[in-house]
C-alpha positions, 0 to 999 in steps of 0.5 A: 962369363969369362969375358965372352959376349952373349953371342959367343956364350950361346954359340958355344952351347949351341943354343941358337936355332935361328937368328935375325940379322946375325952379323949385325947382332954380333957387332951390336953385342960387342959394343953395347948392353941392351934390354932383351925380352921373353914373353910368357903367356899366363895360360896356366898357373905354372910354367913347364919345361917348354919354357926352360931353355928360353929362360936359361937363354935369358939367364945367360943374357943377364950374366953377360950384362944385358937387362932381362924383360919378362913380359907376362902376356896378360893381354895376349892371353885373352887371345891365346897363341895358336902356335903348335895348336890344332884347336883354339885355346880356351879363353881365360878370365882376367881373374885367372890370368892375374893369379897365373901371373903371380905364380909365374913371376915366382918361378921366373926368379929362379932363372933371373935376378930382380936385383943388381945393376941389370935387374930383371924387369917384369911387364904385363902387356895388358897395360897397353893392349887392353885399352887399344883403340882398334881402328887406330891400331889397324890404321897405324900398324895393321898396314905393315902386315901382309895377310898372305905372309901371315897365313903361310907362317908355320904357327898358323898351318895346323890351325888352318886345317880346322879353321883359324879364327880372325880372333887368333889371327890378331895374335901375331899383330899383338906380339909384334906390337909388344916388341915395338912398345918395349923398343920405344919405351925401354930401348929393348932391341932383342926378343928371345923365345922357342923356335916355334915362335919364330914367325911371331918374333920375326914379324916384330923385328920387321915391324920395328925396322919398318917404322924406326929403320934400325936395330931390332933382333930376335933369337930362337932357341932349340926345342928340347927333344927326345932321342926319337924327335918328340918334345921332352917333358911328357910324363904319365901324368901329363906335362913336367911342371916347375911347380912342386905342387904339380910335379913333385921334386922327386918325380922331377928328379926321376924324369931327368935321371931316366933320360936316354943316353943319347939325350945326356949331351943336350940336357947338360948343355942347355939345362945346366950351368956346367962348363962345356968341358965338363958337359963334353966329358960327362956325355962322352962316358960309355956303358954304365958310367953314363948313369953318373952323368944322368945323376949329375944332370938330374941333381943340377936341374932339380937344384936349379928349380927346387933348391939344393935341399929338395934336390938332395932329398930326391937324390937320396930317395933314389939311392935308397930305392934303387941302390940299397932297396930300402924304403925311404922317408923321402919317397913320394907319398899319396894319401887316401881316406880310410874308406878307400882301403878297399878300392879297385887297383885301377881306381887306386892308380888313377887316384894316386896319379900313377896312371892318367886314366883307368884305360891306361891303368888297365894296360899297366896292370895287364902288362905286369907293370904294377906291384903292391908291396913287391907282389905283382898285380896282373888282375884288373879286377884286383881289390885292395884289402885291409891286410895290405896296409902294414903300418897304414901304408902300401908301396906301389911300384910301376915298372922298375923305377917308379915307387909311390907310398900310399898312406891312410890319412 
């Protein structure tokens, strides 16, 4: 990393939102390499772009010589983090959690290497949390937590309105204990995560410093927001997942290709490895030229997650559709049974994941946002017919930029 330490690298890309004991951290990373951990609760069978920036931060730590620890929360997932939630999270079975952990490890390997001198380490906090003696835990560690401070934490505020359970209140203690355990067994001095995790992370730092009187730190990265301040990563069919079975490489590419002009700088600096000189050059382009920056962003991010071959396919499909107005073999394709050739337009849009519900499908049709084979459909009672399926497929267009080929199985 051009002989820069990790603090300088992250500062240059403006990837530090909050940091505990900043001056002490700056001094520490100029003198030594340490273990740094990121926790991911396996509450789903894939990670989404909410994990993207922390994983990029972790990759920079590794490039600067530090050793990543990816902690999959097989134990804390039995509780569920209340951060940013208005309702209690659904409790998962051990079998669900185990399956999710396996999938997440595969995706994390796109960001960090599990080989080499400072190879990444995977740990599962189920190994030490599930067999805890609760009374012994409270006597040893619970005395270090002030309940008034805990209830004032941002991560609990939304849940307080609907009723925070004692079950969820334990989450902060468990996450803090994770950091202490890694500090004591791995020499891990740093925890990283999204800024919505600050309260949980600083509690871990304070627990270590109360017991061991020295060196623990935490850094949060900014949340990825749209130009109007909303979290990025929401599509018409839900979250933007890193698993190609949940979000196709084409849909993934198109999401980044269609970002607003004002979002280009943040996306390039936080989600690609492009040098900052190039980031600043691309994001300063104006008018139609900014589209070139969006294409580069979309390709670089898709390549990182899905590989160069899939990124090239997605890019080519977009070029064929939007530049040359041709159908493409790389166009995202949905399959339906032959008996579904005569279903309603609303059912088809939901079945092909173009709309998340019939209500949303109705709005799309009524507003003139749907075409089939270049014929605009405005009748919500429209029924498909056999003659529409030339060569056993139709092309559905949503708006100006979303195309889906629907083929008969």
